[in-house]
Every structure is written in structure tokens, then in C-alpha cells.
C-alpha positions as CSV (number, residue, x, y, z in Angstrom):
1,X,-6.0,-63.8,56.0
2,X,-4.9,-66.8,58.0
3,X,-8.4,-68.3,57.8
4,X,-8.5,-67.8,54.1
5,X,-5.1,-69.3,53.7
6,X,-6.3,-72.2,55.9
7,X,-9.1,-72.9,53.6
8,X,-6.6,-73.4,50.8
9,X,-4.7,-75.8,53.0
10,X,-7.9,-77.7,54.1
11,X,-9.2,-78.2,50.6
12,X,-6.1,-80.3,49.9
13,X,-6.7,-82.4,53.0
14,X,-3.0,-82.1,54.1
15,X,-0.7,-79.3,55.0
16,X,0.7,-78.3,51.6
17,X,4.2,-76.9,51.9
18,X,4.5,-75.7,48.3
19,X,4.5,-71.9,47.7
20,X,1.1,-70.4,46.7
21,X,0.7,-69.3,43.2
22,X,-0.1,-65.7,42.4
23,X,-3.7,-66.6,41.7
24,X,-4.1,-68.4,45.0
25,X,-2.5,-65.4,46.8
26,X,-5.0,-63.0,45.2
27,X,-7.9,-65.2,45.9
28,X,-6.9,-65.6,49.5
29,X,-6.6,-61.8,49.9
30,X,-10.0,-61.3,48.4
31,X,-11.4,-63.9,50.8
32,X,-9.8,-62.1,53.8
33,X,-11.4,-58.8,52.9
34,X,-14.7,-60.4,52.2
35,X,-14.8,-62.1,55.6
36,X,-13.9,-58.6,57.1
37,X,-17.0,-57.2,55.6
38,X,-15.3,-55.1,52.9
39,X,-16.7,-55.9,49.5
40,X,-16.7,-52.5,47.7
41,X,-14.1,-49.9,46.8
42,X,-14.4,-46.3,48.0
43,X,-12.8,-43.1,46.6
44,X,-13.0,-39.5,47.6
45,X,-13.2,-38.2,44.0
46,X,-16.4,-39.0,41.9
47,X,-15.9,-40.9,38.7
48,X,-18.1,-41.4,35.7
49,X,-18.1,-45.1,35.2
50,X,-20.1,-44.7,31.9
51,X,-17.4,-42.5,30.4
52,X,-15.9,-43.9,27.2
53,X,-12.2,-44.4,27.5
54,X,-10.2,-41.9,25.6
55,X,-8.8,-43.1,22.4
56,X,-5.1,-43.0,22.0
57,X,-4.2,-40.6,19.3
58,X,-0.9,-39.3,18.0
59,X,-0.1,-35.7,18.7
60,X,-1.8,-33.5,16.0
61,X,0.4,-31.8,13.5
62,X,0.7,-28.1,13.9
63,X,-1.7,-26.1,11.8
64,X,0.0,-24.9,8.7
65,X,-0.5,-21.2,8.0
66,X,-1.0,-20.6,4.3
67,X,1.8,-18.3,3.0
68,X,0.6,-15.0,1.8
69,X,0.8,-14.6,-2.0
70,X,3.9,-12.6,-3.0
71,X,2.9,-9.5,-4.9
72,X,4.9,-9.0,-8.0
73,X,7.3,-6.1,-7.7
74,X,6.1,-3.2,-9.8
75,X,9.1,-1.3,-11.2
76,X,9.2,2.4,-10.8
77,X,8.1,4.5,-13.7
78,X,10.9,5.5,-16.0
79,X,13.2,2.7,-15.0
80,X,16.7,3.3,-13.8
81,X,17.3,7.1,-13.3
82,X,20.8,6.6,-14.6
83,X,19.2,6.0,-18.1
84,X,17.0,9.1,-18.0
85,X,17.6,11.8,-20.6
86,X,20.1,14.5,-19.5
87,X,18.9,17.3,-21.8
88,X,15.5,18.8,-22.6
89,X,15.9,17.9,-26.3
90,X,16.3,14.2,-25.4
91,X,13.4,14.2,-23.0
92,X,10.6,14.7,-25.6
93,X,11.3,11.4,-27.6
94,X,11.9,9.5,-24.4
95,X,8.6,10.7,-22.9
96,X,6.7,9.7,-26.1
97,X,8.2,6.3,-26.7
98,X,9.8,4.8,-23.5
99,X,7.8,1.8,-22.4
100,X,8.9,2.2,-18.8
101,X,7.1,5.6,-18.5
102,X,3.8,4.0,-19.6
103,X,0.6,4.7,-17.6
104,X,-3.0,3.6,-18.1
105,X,-5.0,4.8,-21.0
106,X,-5.4,4.5,-24.8
107,X,-5.2,8.1,-25.9
108,X,-2.0,9.2,-27.7
109,X,1.0,10.4,-25.8
110,X,1.6,14.1,-25.9
111,X,4.9,15.8,-25.3
112,X,5.5,18.8,-23.2
113,X,6.3,22.1,-25.0
114,X,8.2,25.2,-24.2
115,X,11.8,26.4,-23.7
116,X,14.5,25.8,-21.1
117,X,14.9,28.6,-18.6
118,X,11.2,29.5,-18.9
119,X,9.8,32.4,-16.9
120,X,7.1,30.0,-15.7
121,X,6.5,26.2,-16.0
122,X,2.9,25.1,-15.8
123,X,2.2,21.5,-14.8
124,X,-1.3,20.1,-15.4
125,X,-2.4,16.5,-14.5
126,X,-2.8,15.2,-18.1
127,X,-3.3,16.2,-21.7
128,X,-6.8,17.2,-22.7
129,X,-9.2,14.7,-24.1
130,X,-8.9,16.0,-27.7
131,X,-5.1,16.6,-27.7
132,X,-3.6,14.8,-30.6
133,X,-0.2,16.4,-31.4
134,X,-0.1,19.5,-29.2
135,X,-0.5,19.7,-25.4
136,X,-3.3,21.8,-24.1
137,X,-5.0,22.5,-27.4
138,X,-8.5,22.9,-26.0
139,X,-10.3,24.8,-23.2
140,X,-7.7,24.1,-20.6
141,X,-5.0,25.4,-22.9
142,X,-7.0,28.6,-23.5
143,X,-7.3,29.1,-19.8
144,X,-3.6,28.8,-19.3
145,X,-2.9,31.1,-22.2
146,X,-5.2,33.7,-20.7
147,X,-3.4,33.3,-17.3
148,X,0.0,33.8,-18.9
149,X,-1.3,36.9,-20.7
150,X,-2.6,38.4,-17.4
151,X,0.7,37.5,-15.7
152,X,2.6,39.4,-18.5
153,X,4.4,36.2,-19.6
154,X,4.5,35.6,-23.4
155,X,3.5,31.9,-24.1
156,X,6.8,31.4,-25.9
157,X,8.6,32.2,-22.6
158,X,6.7,29.5,-20.7
159,X,6.9,25.7,-20.5
160,X,3.8,23.6,-20.4
161,X,3.9,20.0,-19.2
162,X,1.5,17.2,-18.1
163,X,2.2,14.8,-15.2
164,X,0.9,11.9,-17.3
165,X,2.0,11.2,-20.9
166,X,-1.6,10.5,-22.0
167,X,-5.2,11.4,-21.0
168,X,-6.6,9.0,-18.4
169,X,-9.8,8.6,-16.4
170,X,-9.5,8.9,-12.6
171,X,-5.8,8.3,-12.2
172,X,-4.6,6.9,-8.8
173,X,-2.1,9.6,-7.8
174,X,-1.1,7.8,-4.6
175,X,-0.3,4.7,-6.6
176,X,1.6,6.8,-9.1
177,X,3.5,8.4,-6.3
178,X,4.5,4.9,-5.1
179,X,5.9,4.2,-8.5
180,X,8.0,7.3,-8.2
181,X,6.4,9.4,-11.0
182,X,7.2,12.5,-8.9
183,X,10.9,11.8,-9.4
184,X,10.5,11.8,-13.2
185,X,8.6,15.1,-13.0
186,X,11.2,16.7,-10.7
187,X,13.8,15.6,-13.2
188,X,11.9,17.3,-16.0
189,X,11.6,20.5,-13.8
190,X,15.4,20.5,-13.3
191,X,16.0,20.1,-17.1
192,X,13.7,23.0,-17.8
193,X,15.1,25.1,-14.9
194,X,12.2,27.6,-14.9
195,X,12.1,30.6,-12.6
196,X,8.9,29.4,-11.1
197,X,6.6,26.3,-11.2
198,X,2.8,26.5,-11.2
199,X,1.1,23.2,-10.5
200,X,-2.6,23.2,-11.5
201,X,-4.0,20.2,-9.7
202,X,-4.0,19.7,-5.9
203,X,-4.6,15.9,-6.5
204,X,-1.0,15.7,-7.7
205,X,0.5,16.7,-4.4
206,X,1.3,13.1,-3.4
207,X,3.7,12.9,-6.3
208,X,5.9,15.5,-4.5
209,X,5.6,14.0,-1.0
210,X,2.8,16.2,0.2
211,X,-0.7,15.2,1.4
212,X,-3.6,16.0,-1.0
213,X,-6.2,16.6,1.6
214,X,-5.2,20.2,2.5
215,X,-8.1,22.3,4.0
216,X,-9.1,25.6,2.6
217,X,-9.1,26.9,-1.0
218,X,-5.9,29.0,-0.9
219,X,-3.1,27.9,-3.3
220,X,-0.2,26.4,-1.6
221,X,3.5,27.2,-1.8
222,X,5.5,24.0,-1.6
223,X,9.1,22.8,-2.0
224,X,10.0,20.1,-4.4
225,X,12.5,17.6,-3.0
226,X,15.5,17.5,-5.3
227,X,14.8,20.8,-7.0
228,X,15.4,24.5,-6.0
229,X,12.5,25.8,-8.1
230,X,9.8,27.5,-6.0
231,X,6.3,26.0,-6.7
232,X,2.7,27.2,-6.2
233,X,-0.1,24.6,-6.2
234,X,-3.7,25.5,-7.1
235,X,-6.8,23.7,-8.4
236,X,-6.9,21.8,-11.7
237,X,-7.9,23.5,-15.0
238,X,-11.4,22.1,-14.9
239,X,-12.1,23.4,-11.4
240,X,-10.7,26.8,-12.3
241,X,-12.9,27.0,-15.4
242,X,-16.0,26.1,-13.4
243,X,-15.4,28.2,-10.3
244,X,-14.7,31.9,-10.6
245,X,-13.6,32.3,-6.9
246,X,-10.9,29.7,-7.5
247,X,-9.5,31.8,-10.3
248,X,-9.7,34.9,-8.1
249,X,-7.9,33.1,-5.3
250,X,-5.2,32.0,-7.6
251,X,-4.7,35.4,-8.9
252,X,-4.4,36.9,-5.4
253,X,-1.9,34.2,-4.5
254,X,0.1,34.8,-7.6
255,X,0.4,38.5,-6.8
256,X,1.4,37.8,-3.2
257,X,3.9,35.1,-4.5
258,X,5.5,37.3,-7.1
259,X,5.1,40.7,-5.4
260,X,2.9,41.8,-8.4
261,X,5.7,40.9,-11.0
262,X,7.0,37.9,-12.8
């Protein structure tokens, strides 16, 4: 270092007392290391000298998660229960005309028929395809009439109703249960106040808070939430017409349920 600094002094020919500039200090230091035989820099960690310097970027904005579309709230069928008819006489026009009880389909709406305090109320999934002004006016109705005759119940002492106001293709019973159709039907059962309820259509079980996938072929005795009326559930009219063993099973269950009497 002194030799290097001496070179600076010698090049001026006289002893220069002025302070060295920063450039002169750096140059003198480099000369000192060079004379000491050190002309390269060493490091323990390898380095890629061909690597491109990283570009300075601003911190990326957090990824925005697209908001899930909000599904429109589907109102329950029948609207506010406080507005429901409180007598059986008021129920028929409400069932035929109220827009809030509307379900899919283009067939005419058909009203239930029968008397209050019926010996037996029979609930089927929907009106028959050819019903126009009277519920169950075709083969399904004839099946029910034959059943009532065998049970010893005059048809005028029964009450016949459908879960849907009009005939429909492949109704989604789980979706209808979500729209609280079952509450409307239980309300109707309470207005009728029958001694017993026969539900012909196991697919309708979700309406009453029961699973539809019950194993076996035996009719099921269930409880309706919100109603004291005992209920028996069997296959729908079309299945009963097509399968004699289903009719036989229903008859045996009916005898067990009633003790062989109404």
C-alpha cells in the first residue's frame, strides 16, 4: 500500500501534502492488491454470472375469486300459511286458482273430492291424464273405487285428493318437498280430518319428511308431522294396476292395519 501510494507521490515529482481523492485511494488500494499477487475475487458459493438480473416488479394483486351467482329464492308453494283456507269449502277454489300453488304442467287443475270426517282419505300423486272436471275419472279411479268396495267403505264416505293440482310428467318430489308442498297437503289432511289416510305413491314420501328409497315391497305405516291422522303408504295406482302381488300386499297390510275392519 505504501509503495502504491509512493507511486502517486513520485508521479508528481514532489511530496504532495494534499489529501488523496477517493479515486486515488481506490486506485492505490487496487495497485497494492495487484502487487501482492491478488487479482481475482473468490467466493465459497457458486454464482451464475450469465443470469439475467431480476426485474423489479410491484407486488402482484391478490387473485380475485369470482363471487358465486346468487340463486333466486324460490318461494314455498302456497305462500304464507297464514293466508291458507281454514275450511274444506274454501280449499277447493284456492287449490284451483291460487297462483302460489302452481306446479309444472299444462293440463287443467283438478280439485279434490269427498267429505270432511271421511272414513278414508286416499292421496294419489296427480290427476289422471284424461281428468277434466273430476279427479280420478279413469283407470286409476276405477282401481280406487274397487279398493273402497273391498274395504267396505262407500265412495261417498271417502275423500280423494292428488298431491299435484294438475297432471305432470316425472315430477321432482325432492324439489317439491323443498318448496314445502308437504305442508300444504298436511294442511288439507287436517281440514278433512279423516279416520285414516292411504297414500298411493311411495315416491311422495319426501313430501312428508321420509326417504323414498325404502327396501322391500311391504306398505309402510308412517306419521305425518303436524297431523294426528295415521297413514299407510303403498305403491302408486299405475304400479298396483300392473302388478297383482303389489295389490295383494296392500290388501294384507290393510287387514293388519285395520284389524280386518274400517
